[in-house]
A tleap script that builds the chain and sets N, CA, C and O, in Angstrom:
source leaprc.protein.ff14SB
mol = sequence {
  NMET SER ARG THR ASN SER THR ASN PRO ALA
  PRO GLU ILE PRO ALA ASN GLU ILE ALA THR
  PRO ASP VAL ALA PRO THR GLN ALA SER SER
  HIE GLN TRP THR PHE LEU THR ASN HIE SER
  HIE VAL LEU LEU ALA VAL HIE ALA ASN PRO
  ARG VAL LEU VAL ASP ASP VAL ALA ALA THR
  VAL GLY ILE THR PRO ARG ALA THR LEU HIE
  ILE LEU LYS ASP LEU GLU GLU ALA GLY CYS
  LEU GLU ARG ILE ARG GLU GLY ARG ARG THR
  ARG TYR VAL ILE GLN PRO ARG GLN HIE PHE
  ARG HIE PRO ALA GLU ALA HIE GLN GLU VAL
  GLY ALA LEU LEU ALA ILE PHE ALA PRO CHIE
}
set mol.1.N position { -3.484 -30.930 -14.625 }
set mol.1.CA position { -2.470 -29.353 -14.216 }
set mol.1.C position { -1.236 -30.040 -15.400 }
set mol.1.O position { -0.772 -31.175 -15.285 }
set mol.2.N position { -0.830 -28.965 -16.623 }
set mol.2.CA position { -0.332 -29.257 -17.707 }
set mol.2.C position { 1.121 -28.439 -17.639 }
set mol.2.O position { 1.061 -27.331 -17.106 }
set mol.3.N position { 2.339 -28.854 -18.100 }
set mol.3.CA position { 3.371 -28.674 -17.404 }
set mol.3.C position { 3.825 -28.173 -19.571 }
set mol.3.O position { 3.493 -28.758 -20.602 }
set mol.4.N position { 4.501 -27.145 -19.387 }
set mol.4.CA position { 5.099 -26.437 -20.600 }
set mol.4.C position { 6.106 -27.155 -20.918 }
set mol.4.O position { 6.906 -27.472 -20.037 }
set mol.5.N position { 6.313 -27.626 -22.431 }
set mol.5.CA position { 7.422 -27.848 -22.804 }
set mol.5.C position { 7.529 -28.219 -24.687 }
set mol.5.O position { 7.042 -27.631 -25.652 }
set mol.6.N position { 8.235 -29.222 -24.595 }
set mol.6.CA position { 8.005 -28.714 -26.111 }
set mol.6.C position { 7.086 -29.806 -26.947 }
set mol.6.O position { 7.109 -29.902 -28.174 }
set mol.7.N position { 6.239 -30.643 -26.029 }
set mol.7.CA position { 4.835 -31.346 -27.225 }
set mol.7.C position { 3.932 -30.079 -26.473 }
set mol.7.O position { 3.309 -29.733 -27.478 }
set mol.8.N position { 3.549 -29.359 -25.630 }
set mol.8.CA position { 2.530 -28.457 -24.703 }
set mol.8.C position { 3.067 -26.947 -24.436 }
set mol.8.O position { 3.011 -26.459 -23.307 }
set mol.9.N position { 3.617 -26.207 -25.606 }
set mol.9.CA position { 4.332 -25.091 -25.497 }
set mol.9.C position { 2.645 -24.079 -24.330 }
set mol.9.O position { 1.439 -24.302 -24.234 }
set mol.10.N position { 3.604 -23.033 -23.728 }
set mol.10.CA position { 2.903 -21.844 -22.909 }
set mol.10.C position { 2.098 -21.193 -24.033 }
set mol.10.O position { 2.340 -21.083 -25.235 }
set mol.11.N position { 1.321 -20.892 -23.464 }
set mol.11.CA position { 0.261 -20.088 -24.188 }
set mol.11.C position { 0.736 -18.665 -24.753 }
set mol.11.O position { 1.488 -17.873 -24.183 }
set mol.12.N position { 0.203 -18.540 -25.845 }
set mol.12.CA position { 0.931 -17.218 -26.202 }
set mol.12.C position { 0.239 -15.850 -25.693 }
set mol.12.O position { -0.979 -15.751 -25.838 }
set mol.13.N position { 0.886 -14.906 -25.166 }
set mol.13.CA position { 0.310 -13.936 -24.595 }
set mol.13.C position { -0.344 -12.894 -25.726 }
set mol.13.O position { 0.022 -13.163 -26.871 }
set mol.14.N position { -1.128 -11.901 -25.625 }
set mol.14.CA position { -1.577 -11.355 -26.466 }
set mol.14.C position { -1.204 -10.221 -26.662 }
set mol.14.O position { -1.083 -9.653 -25.576 }
set mol.15.N position { -0.909 -9.469 -27.638 }
set mol.15.CA position { 0.804 -7.934 -27.604 }
set mol.15.C position { -0.265 -7.296 -27.558 }
set mol.15.O position { -0.103 -6.224 -28.141 }
set mol.16.N position { -1.277 -7.405 -27.162 }
set mol.16.CA position { -1.876 -5.572 -26.045 }
set mol.16.C position { -1.734 -5.888 -25.056 }
set mol.16.O position { -1.907 -4.903 -24.339 }
set mol.17.N position { -1.377 -7.188 -24.179 }
set mol.17.CA position { -1.200 -7.288 -22.853 }
set mol.17.C position { 0.596 -7.170 -22.137 }
set mol.17.O position { 1.072 -7.247 -21.005 }
set mol.18.N position { 1.148 -6.948 -23.529 }
set mol.18.CA position { 2.565 -6.883 -22.915 }
set mol.18.C position { 3.262 -5.241 -22.758 }
set mol.18.O position { 3.156 -4.383 -23.634 }
set mol.19.N position { 3.815 -5.097 -21.742 }
set mol.19.CA position { 4.321 -3.885 -21.918 }
set mol.19.C position { 5.547 -3.587 -22.098 }
set mol.19.O position { 6.336 -4.291 -21.469 }
set mol.20.N position { 6.057 -2.637 -22.860 }
set mol.20.CA position { 7.548 -2.981 -23.346 }
set mol.20.C position { 7.738 -1.574 -23.430 }
set mol.20.O position { 6.832 -0.830 -23.807 }
set mol.21.N position { 9.301 -1.013 -22.972 }
set mol.21.CA position { 9.403 0.267 -23.101 }
set mol.21.C position { 8.612 1.687 -23.877 }
set mol.21.O position { 8.637 2.899 -23.664 }
set mol.22.N position { 7.954 0.829 -24.824 }
set mol.22.CA position { 6.877 1.933 -25.909 }
set mol.22.C position { 6.231 1.790 -25.853 }
set mol.22.O position { 5.596 2.736 -26.319 }
set mol.23.N position { 5.514 0.932 -25.453 }
set mol.23.CA position { 3.874 0.576 -25.083 }
set mol.23.C position { 3.411 0.827 -23.761 }
set mol.23.O position { 4.067 0.364 -22.827 }
set mol.24.N position { 2.502 1.411 -23.564 }
set mol.24.CA position { 1.817 1.619 -21.950 }
set mol.24.C position { 0.769 -0.004 -21.560 }
set mol.24.O position { -0.150 -0.454 -22.245 }
set mol.25.N position { 1.304 -0.540 -20.319 }
set mol.25.CA position { 0.604 -1.956 -20.112 }
set mol.25.C position { -0.872 -1.661 -20.723 }
set mol.25.O position { -1.177 -0.546 -21.146 }
set mol.26.N position { -1.403 -2.327 -20.725 }
set mol.26.CA position { -3.222 -2.251 -20.769 }
set mol.26.C position { -3.864 -2.157 -19.023 }
set mol.26.O position { -3.329 -2.752 -18.088 }
set mol.27.N position { -4.880 -1.434 -18.918 }
set mol.27.CA position { -5.721 -1.278 -18.193 }
set mol.27.C position { -5.521 -2.116 -16.908 }
set mol.27.O position { -5.236 -1.736 -15.772 }
set mol.28.N position { -5.832 -3.831 -17.574 }
set mol.28.CA position { -6.189 -4.403 -16.970 }
set mol.28.C position { -4.750 -5.238 -15.902 }
set mol.28.O position { -4.851 -5.781 -14.802 }
set mol.29.N position { -3.676 -5.064 -16.660 }
set mol.29.CA position { -2.457 -5.622 -16.718 }
set mol.29.C position { -1.620 -4.725 -15.363 }
set mol.29.O position { -1.051 -5.302 -14.437 }
set mol.30.N position { -1.698 -3.444 -15.495 }
set mol.30.CA position { -1.309 -2.245 -14.474 }
set mol.30.C position { -1.778 -2.283 -13.378 }
set mol.30.O position { -1.158 -1.714 -12.480 }
set mol.31.N position { -3.262 -3.091 -13.019 }
set mol.31.CA position { -3.579 -3.359 -11.849 }
set mol.31.C position { -3.098 -4.811 -11.180 }
set mol.31.O position { -3.915 -5.402 -10.474 }
set mol.32.N position { -2.296 -5.162 -11.313 }
set mol.32.CA position { -2.077 -6.568 -10.726 }
set mol.32.C position { -0.879 -6.430 -9.661 }
set mol.32.O position { -0.626 -7.356 -8.891 }
set mol.33.N position { -0.275 -5.427 -9.657 }
set mol.33.CA position { 0.501 -5.207 -8.409 }
set mol.33.C position { 0.849 -3.480 -8.593 }
set mol.33.O position { 0.623 -2.674 -9.495 }
set mol.34.N position { 1.515 -3.389 -7.243 }
set mol.34.CA position { 2.100 -2.046 -6.911 }
set mol.34.C position { 3.226 -2.070 -6.383 }
set mol.34.O position { 3.421 -3.062 -5.681 }
set mol.35.N position { 4.142 -1.262 -6.464 }
set mol.35.CA position { 5.341 -0.873 -5.180 }
set mol.35.C position { 5.187 -0.592 -3.919 }
set mol.35.O position { 5.934 -0.631 -2.941 }
set mol.36.N position { 3.937 -0.258 -4.121 }
set mol.36.CA position { 3.720 0.325 -2.144 }
set mol.36.C position { 2.560 -0.758 -2.000 }
set mol.36.O position { 1.934 -1.216 -2.955 }
set mol.37.N position { 2.359 -1.114 -0.604 }
set mol.37.CA position { 1.677 -2.102 -0.206 }
set mol.37.C position { 0.276 -1.300 0.218 }
set mol.37.O position { 0.322 -0.070 0.246 }
set mol.38.N position { -0.900 -1.947 0.529 }
set mol.38.CA position { -2.149 -1.268 1.283 }
set mol.38.C position { -1.268 -0.821 2.802 }
set mol.38.O position { -1.300 0.402 2.939 }
set mol.39.N position { -0.899 -1.165 3.354 }
set mol.39.CA position { -0.214 -0.630 4.449 }
set mol.39.C position { 0.608 0.630 4.278 }
set mol.39.O position { 0.933 1.320 5.245 }
set mol.40.N position { 0.933 0.914 3.041 }
set mol.40.CA position { 2.101 1.753 3.049 }
set mol.40.C position { 0.522 2.792 2.505 }
set mol.40.O position { 0.255 3.750 3.231 }
set mol.41.N position { -0.108 2.614 1.667 }
set mol.41.CA position { -1.140 3.820 1.012 }
set mol.41.C position { -1.848 4.400 2.465 }
set mol.41.O position { -1.883 5.556 2.888 }
set mol.42.N position { -2.222 3.543 2.868 }
set mol.42.CA position { -3.251 3.888 4.503 }
set mol.42.C position { -2.324 4.810 4.839 }
set mol.42.O position { -2.467 5.964 4.434 }
set mol.43.N position { -1.285 4.471 5.590 }
set mol.43.CA position { 0.131 5.496 6.141 }
set mol.43.C position { -0.061 6.813 5.620 }
set mol.43.O position { -0.286 7.817 6.296 }
set mol.44.N position { 0.054 6.742 4.232 }
set mol.44.CA position { 0.210 8.051 3.328 }
set mol.44.C position { -1.438 8.692 3.643 }
set mol.44.O position { -1.691 9.885 3.477 }
set mol.45.N position { -2.285 7.865 4.031 }
set mol.45.CA position { -3.679 8.654 3.358 }
set mol.45.C position { -3.571 9.625 5.158 }
set mol.45.O position { -3.834 10.779 5.497 }
set mol.46.N position { -2.971 8.210 6.009 }
set mol.46.CA position { -3.279 9.153 7.684 }
set mol.46.C position { -2.404 10.257 7.315 }
set mol.46.O position { -3.003 11.331 7.374 }
set mol.47.N position { -1.166 10.356 6.948 }
set mol.47.CA position { -0.010 11.761 7.260 }
set mol.47.C position { -1.263 12.896 6.473 }
set mol.47.O position { -1.803 13.843 7.045 }
set mol.48.N position { -1.438 12.563 5.383 }
set mol.48.CA position { -2.487 13.672 4.387 }
set mol.48.C position { -3.248 14.091 5.574 }
set mol.48.O position { -3.044 15.270 5.862 }
set mol.49.N position { -4.010 13.510 6.294 }
set mol.49.CA position { -4.755 13.845 6.919 }
set mol.49.C position { -5.040 13.131 8.183 }
set mol.49.O position { -5.850 12.206 8.124 }
set mol.50.N position { -4.567 13.384 9.165 }
set mol.50.CA position { -4.260 12.587 10.891 }
set mol.50.C position { -6.139 12.268 11.747 }
set mol.50.O position { -6.507 11.449 12.589 }
set mol.51.N position { -6.770 13.204 11.104 }
set mol.51.CA position { -8.553 12.949 11.214 }
set mol.51.C position { -9.141 12.150 10.354 }
set mol.51.O position { -10.311 11.879 10.627 }
set mol.52.N position { -8.788 11.779 9.592 }
set mol.52.CA position { -9.276 11.510 8.202 }
set mol.52.C position { -10.492 10.171 9.224 }
set mol.52.O position { -10.289 9.488 10.228 }
set mol.53.N position { -11.677 10.335 8.319 }
set mol.53.CA position { -12.715 8.991 8.798 }
set mol.53.C position { -11.830 7.486 7.578 }
set mol.53.O position { -11.256 7.629 6.498 }
set mol.54.N position { -12.144 5.955 8.544 }
set mol.54.CA position { -11.727 5.181 8.367 }
set mol.54.C position { -12.423 4.660 6.328 }
set mol.54.O position { -11.795 4.045 5.466 }
set mol.55.N position { -13.654 5.162 6.265 }
set mol.55.CA position { -14.143 5.346 5.567 }
set mol.55.C position { -13.433 6.056 4.226 }
set mol.55.O position { -13.179 5.156 3.425 }
set mol.56.N position { -13.199 6.810 3.929 }
set mol.56.CA position { -12.476 7.309 3.337 }
set mol.56.C position { -11.530 6.953 3.289 }
set mol.56.O position { -11.240 6.585 2.150 }
set mol.57.N position { -10.322 6.771 4.414 }
set mol.57.CA position { -9.035 5.765 4.075 }
set mol.57.C position { -9.128 4.357 2.773 }
set mol.57.O position { -8.360 3.857 1.950 }
set mol.58.N position { -10.402 4.181 3.179 }
set mol.58.CA position { -10.443 2.625 2.578 }
set mol.58.C position { -11.391 2.936 1.151 }
set mol.58.O position { -11.413 2.056 0.290 }
set mol.59.N position { -12.218 4.300 0.924 }
set mol.59.CA position { -12.460 5.064 -0.201 }
set mol.59.C position { -10.964 5.055 -1.275 }
set mol.59.O position { -10.792 4.403 -2.306 }
set mol.60.N position { -10.164 5.878 -0.694 }
set mol.60.CA position { -8.750 6.544 -1.216 }
set mol.60.C position { -8.142 5.332 -1.649 }
set mol.60.O position { -8.327 5.167 -2.855 }
set mol.61.N position { -7.478 4.412 -1.102 }
set mol.61.CA position { -7.098 3.535 -0.713 }
set mol.61.C position { -7.643 2.087 -1.977 }
set mol.61.O position { -6.888 1.409 -2.674 }
set mol.62.N position { -8.729 2.032 -1.915 }
set mol.62.CA position { -9.458 1.528 -2.691 }
set mol.62.C position { -9.658 -0.027 -1.899 }
set mol.62.O position { -9.592 -1.080 -2.532 }
set mol.63.N position { -9.862 0.025 -0.706 }
set mol.63.CA position { -9.830 -1.811 -0.099 }
set mol.63.C position { -11.259 -1.051 1.224 }
set mol.63.O position { -11.523 -0.025 1.852 }
set mol.64.N position { -11.698 -2.259 1.004 }
set mol.64.CA position { -13.092 -2.083 2.466 }
set mol.64.C position { -12.947 -1.617 3.839 }
set mol.64.O position { -12.144 -2.193 4.573 }
set mol.65.N position { -13.506 -0.823 4.184 }
set mol.65.CA position { -13.238 -0.472 5.838 }
set mol.65.C position { -13.068 -1.563 6.660 }
set mol.65.O position { -12.080 -1.459 7.387 }
set mol.66.N position { -13.419 -2.119 6.728 }
set mol.66.CA position { -12.901 -3.589 7.645 }
set mol.66.C position { -11.431 -3.933 7.553 }
set mol.66.O position { -10.731 -4.275 8.506 }
set mol.67.N position { -10.940 -3.769 5.961 }
set mol.67.CA position { -9.821 -4.324 5.832 }
set mol.67.C position { -8.639 -2.870 6.492 }
set mol.67.O position { -7.606 -3.115 7.115 }
set mol.68.N position { -9.017 -1.750 6.233 }
set mol.68.CA position { -8.398 -0.615 6.768 }
set mol.68.C position { -8.633 -0.540 8.175 }
set mol.68.O position { -7.518 -0.330 8.655 }
set mol.69.N position { -9.164 -0.574 8.763 }
set mol.69.CA position { -8.824 -0.739 10.309 }
set mol.69.C position { -8.044 -2.478 10.950 }
set mol.69.O position { -7.594 -2.754 12.062 }
set mol.70.N position { -8.134 -3.100 10.036 }
set mol.70.CA position { -7.067 -4.618 10.044 }
set mol.70.C position { -6.063 -3.441 9.902 }
set mol.70.O position { -5.311 -3.097 10.814 }
set mol.71.N position { -6.103 -3.004 8.995 }
set mol.71.CA position { -4.339 -2.207 8.490 }
set mol.71.C position { -3.983 -1.384 9.954 }
set mol.71.O position { -3.071 -1.663 10.732 }
set mol.72.N position { -5.168 -0.092 10.105 }
set mol.72.CA position { -4.754 0.610 10.991 }
set mol.72.C position { -4.017 -0.101 12.669 }
set mol.72.O position { -3.223 0.283 13.528 }
set mol.73.N position { -4.862 -1.297 12.406 }
set mol.73.CA position { -4.395 -2.378 14.201 }
set mol.73.C position { -3.165 -2.669 13.385 }
set mol.73.O position { -2.515 -2.791 14.423 }
set mol.74.N position { -2.453 -2.843 12.644 }
set mol.74.CA position { -1.333 -3.513 12.289 }
set mol.74.C position { 0.314 -2.680 12.529 }
set mol.74.O position { 1.380 -3.050 13.022 }
set mol.75.N position { -0.230 -1.250 11.818 }
set mol.75.CA position { 0.087 0.075 12.122 }
set mol.75.C position { 0.584 0.629 13.020 }
set mol.75.O position { 1.610 1.307 12.979 }
set mol.76.N position { -0.463 0.276 14.447 }
set mol.76.CA position { -0.635 0.613 15.840 }
set mol.76.C position { 0.170 -0.486 16.310 }
set mol.76.O position { 1.068 -0.018 17.011 }
set mol.77.N position { 0.245 -1.729 16.235 }
set mol.77.CA position { 1.146 -2.700 16.759 }
set mol.77.C position { 2.079 -2.804 16.609 }
set mol.77.O position { 2.711 -3.625 17.273 }
set mol.78.N position { 2.750 -1.942 15.544 }
set mol.78.CA position { 4.178 -2.146 14.892 }
set mol.78.C position { 4.801 -1.060 15.314 }
set mol.78.O position { 5.965 -1.035 14.912 }
set mol.79.N position { 4.384 0.193 16.206 }
set mol.79.CA position { 4.614 1.213 16.780 }
set mol.79.C position { 4.855 2.583 15.729 }
set mol.79.O position { 5.523 3.566 16.047 }
set mol.80.N position { 4.278 2.433 14.653 }
set mol.80.CA position { 4.123 3.229 13.162 }
set mol.80.C position { 3.724 4.296 13.378 }
set mol.80.O position { 4.244 5.365 13.059 }
set mol.81.N position { 2.120 3.987 14.317 }
set mol.81.CA position { 1.415 5.049 13.981 }
set mol.81.C position { 0.715 4.855 15.666 }
set mol.81.O position { 0.798 3.741 16.182 }
set mol.82.N position { 0.082 5.944 16.396 }
set mol.82.CA position { -0.588 5.936 17.460 }
set mol.82.C position { -2.067 6.418 17.335 }
set mol.82.O position { -2.306 7.293 16.503 }
set mol.83.N position { -2.744 6.079 17.847 }
set mol.83.CA position { -4.429 6.280 18.253 }
set mol.83.C position { -4.808 6.969 19.191 }
set mol.83.O position { -4.384 6.770 20.330 }
set mol.84.N position { -5.689 7.927 18.900 }
set mol.84.CA position { -5.800 9.353 19.836 }
set mol.84.C position { -7.219 9.457 19.491 }
set mol.84.O position { -7.772 10.007 18.538 }
set mol.85.N position { -7.714 8.753 20.561 }
set mol.85.CA position { -9.588 9.263 20.804 }
set mol.85.C position { -9.735 10.754 21.220 }
set mol.85.O position { -9.076 11.335 22.082 }
set mol.86.N position { -10.657 11.227 20.497 }
set mol.86.CA position { -11.007 12.974 20.996 }
set mol.86.C position { -12.666 13.130 20.813 }
set mol.86.O position { -13.402 13.668 19.986 }
set mol.87.N position { -12.833 12.408 21.969 }
set mol.87.CA position { -14.501 12.084 21.493 }
set mol.87.C position { -14.864 11.389 20.879 }
set mol.87.O position { -14.064 10.458 20.793 }
set mol.88.N position { -16.034 11.196 20.097 }
set mol.88.CA position { -15.693 10.441 19.327 }
set mol.88.C position { -15.122 10.213 18.190 }
set mol.88.O position { -15.513 9.329 17.427 }
set mol.89.N position { -14.189 10.941 17.964 }
set mol.89.CA position { -13.454 10.605 16.810 }
set mol.89.C position { -12.132 10.087 17.079 }
set mol.89.O position { -11.761 9.989 18.248 }
set mol.90.N position { -11.374 9.740 16.111 }
set mol.90.CA position { -9.934 9.415 16.498 }
set mol.90.C position { -8.982 10.499 15.425 }
set mol.90.O position { -9.154 10.943 14.290 }
set mol.91.N position { -7.940 10.625 16.453 }
set mol.91.CA position { -6.900 11.120 15.459 }
set mol.91.C position { -5.179 10.320 15.597 }
set mol.91.O position { -4.392 10.136 16.525 }
set mol.92.N position { -5.188 10.045 14.266 }
set mol.92.CA position { -3.580 9.549 14.285 }
set mol.92.C position { -2.426 10.171 14.120 }
set mol.92.O position { -2.134 10.979 13.239 }
set mol.93.N position { -1.671 9.708 15.132 }
set mol.93.CA position { -0.587 10.339 15.097 }
set mol.93.C position { 0.592 9.610 14.807 }
set mol.93.O position { 0.834 8.829 15.727 }
set mol.94.N position { 1.808 9.536 13.458 }
set mol.94.CA position { 2.266 8.895 12.888 }
set mol.94.C position { 3.820 9.334 13.500 }
set mol.94.O position { 4.331 10.420 13.776 }
set mol.95.N position { 4.332 7.794 13.566 }
set mol.95.CA position { 5.747 8.063 14.553 }
set mol.95.C position { 6.972 7.734 13.511 }
set mol.95.O position { 7.581 6.672 13.379 }
set mol.96.N position { 7.175 9.197 12.688 }
set mol.96.CA position { 7.696 8.969 11.882 }
set mol.96.C position { 9.512 8.398 12.031 }
set mol.96.O position { 10.200 8.124 11.047 }
set mol.97.N position { 9.870 8.341 13.098 }
set mol.97.CA position { 11.454 7.346 13.828 }
set mol.97.C position { 11.473 6.177 13.758 }
set mol.97.O position { 12.483 5.520 14.009 }
set mol.98.N position { 9.690 5.375 13.189 }
set mol.98.CA position { 9.448 4.065 13.651 }
set mol.98.C position { 10.486 3.318 12.226 }
set mol.98.O position { 10.770 3.886 11.172 }
set mol.99.N position { 10.723 2.461 12.489 }
set mol.99.CA position { 11.895 1.796 11.524 }
set mol.99.C position { 10.842 0.261 10.800 }
set mol.99.O position { 10.174 -0.569 11.417 }
set mol.100.N position { 11.051 0.380 9.571 }
set mol.100.CA position { 10.375 -0.598 9.025 }
set mol.100.C position { 10.538 -2.016 9.228 }
set mol.100.O position { 11.700 -2.389 9.393 }
set mol.101.N position { 9.599 -2.917 9.253 }
set mol.101.CA position { 9.676 -3.793 9.898 }
set mol.101.C position { 10.796 -5.055 8.864 }
set mol.101.O position { 11.601 -5.839 9.366 }
set mol.102.N position { 10.590 -4.944 7.833 }
set mol.102.CA position { 11.452 -6.164 6.943 }
set mol.102.C position { 12.929 -5.974 6.799 }
set mol.102.O position { 13.393 -4.885 6.461 }
set mol.103.N position { 13.650 -6.986 7.043 }
set mol.103.CA position { 15.023 -6.814 7.297 }
set mol.103.C position { 15.521 -6.269 6.200 }
set mol.103.O position { 16.703 -6.158 6.526 }
set mol.104.N position { 15.435 -5.833 5.078 }
set mol.104.CA position { 16.272 -5.383 3.781 }
set mol.104.C position { 15.718 -3.865 4.401 }
set mol.104.O position { 16.611 -3.020 4.466 }
set mol.105.N position { 14.968 -3.622 4.655 }
set mol.105.CA position { 14.095 -1.772 5.288 }
set mol.105.C position { 14.461 -1.712 6.719 }
set mol.105.O position { 13.713 -0.833 7.146 }
set mol.106.N position { 15.214 -2.157 7.762 }
set mol.106.CA position { 14.899 -2.221 8.646 }
set mol.106.C position { 16.120 -1.218 9.598 }
set mol.106.O position { 16.373 -1.000 10.782 }
set mol.107.N position { 16.721 -0.747 8.043 }
set mol.107.CA position { 17.717 0.637 8.627 }
set mol.107.C position { 16.854 1.953 8.057 }
set mol.107.O position { 17.217 3.116 8.233 }
set mol.108.N position { 15.844 1.619 7.461 }
set mol.108.CA position { 15.154 3.309 6.915 }
set mol.108.C position { 14.024 3.684 8.030 }
set mol.108.O position { 14.014 2.681 8.744 }
set mol.109.N position { 13.201 4.472 8.482 }
set mol.109.CA position { 12.427 5.091 9.125 }
set mol.109.C position { 11.364 5.312 8.255 }
set mol.109.O position { 11.524 5.785 7.130 }
set mol.110.N position { 9.994 4.907 8.848 }
set mol.110.CA position { 8.492 5.553 8.212 }
set mol.110.C position { 8.643 6.654 7.581 }
set mol.110.O position { 8.520 6.617 6.357 }
set mol.111.N position { 9.037 8.287 8.429 }
set mol.111.CA position { 9.684 9.464 7.629 }
set mol.111.C position { 10.389 9.207 6.517 }
set mol.111.O position { 10.356 10.238 5.845 }
set mol.112.N position { 10.927 8.486 6.040 }
set mol.112.CA position { 11.444 8.444 4.912 }
set mol.112.C position { 10.846 8.333 3.700 }
set mol.112.O position { 11.196 8.757 2.599 }
set mol.113.N position { 9.190 7.241 4.304 }
set mol.113.CA position { 8.837 6.769 2.733 }
set mol.113.C position { 7.770 7.825 3.080 }
set mol.113.O position { 6.920 7.865 2.191 }
set mol.114.N position { 7.527 8.726 4.123 }
set mol.114.CA position { 6.630 10.122 3.688 }
set mol.114.C position { 7.535 10.967 3.172 }
set mol.114.O position { 7.196 11.128 2.000 }
set mol.115.N position { 8.289 11.458 3.349 }
set mol.115.CA position { 9.286 12.643 2.689 }
set mol.115.C position { 9.312 12.222 1.475 }
set mol.115.O position { 9.427 13.213 0.753 }
set mol.116.N position { 9.242 10.788 0.550 }
set mol.116.CA position { 9.202 10.556 -0.620 }
set mol.116.C position { 7.591 10.908 -1.293 }
set mol.116.O position { 7.343 11.342 -2.418 }
set mol.117.N position { 6.809 10.625 -0.396 }
set mol.117.CA position { 5.587 10.245 -1.234 }
set mol.117.C position { 4.746 11.531 -1.123 }
set mol.117.O position { 4.185 12.027 -2.100 }
set mol.118.N position { 4.682 12.099 0.255 }
set mol.118.CA position { 3.499 13.037 0.996 }
set mol.118.C position { 4.724 13.772 1.665 }
set mol.118.O position { 5.048 13.498 2.820 }
set mol.119.N position { 5.657 15.075 0.625 }
set mol.119.CA position { 6.121 15.837 1.646 }
set mol.119.C position { 5.625 17.095 1.559 }
set mol.119.O position { 5.107 17.464 0.505 }
set mol.120.N position { 5.709 17.884 2.590 }
set mol.120.CA position { 4.522 19.172 3.283 }
set mol.120.C position { 5.867 19.565 4.328 }
set mol.120.O position { 5.759 20.463 5.162 }
savepdb mol mol.pdb
quit
């Protein structure tokens, strides 16, 4: 493990990978992080279509169906959505009055996120 100091300078970042206000980030660097988590993206996909298939949510969000199922379970356990079986299909009912879990956003409701990103 090397440390950065005057005798061992940090490696230079190529100019095409540095985002500035005048230059758009490269495609590789633009996919390193997002403001919304996969949990948020799954919630928004379900909001857009409450009868959506897990495989379709996974494709929309860019995650595996297994990861999607885990997220749906997390959201259900947190009270953000309810899963209702209708024959062989599942319908999801979002609970817009449920508050976010993180202390910094606990005063906000899930419906506020939906209002910003998926108004209908």
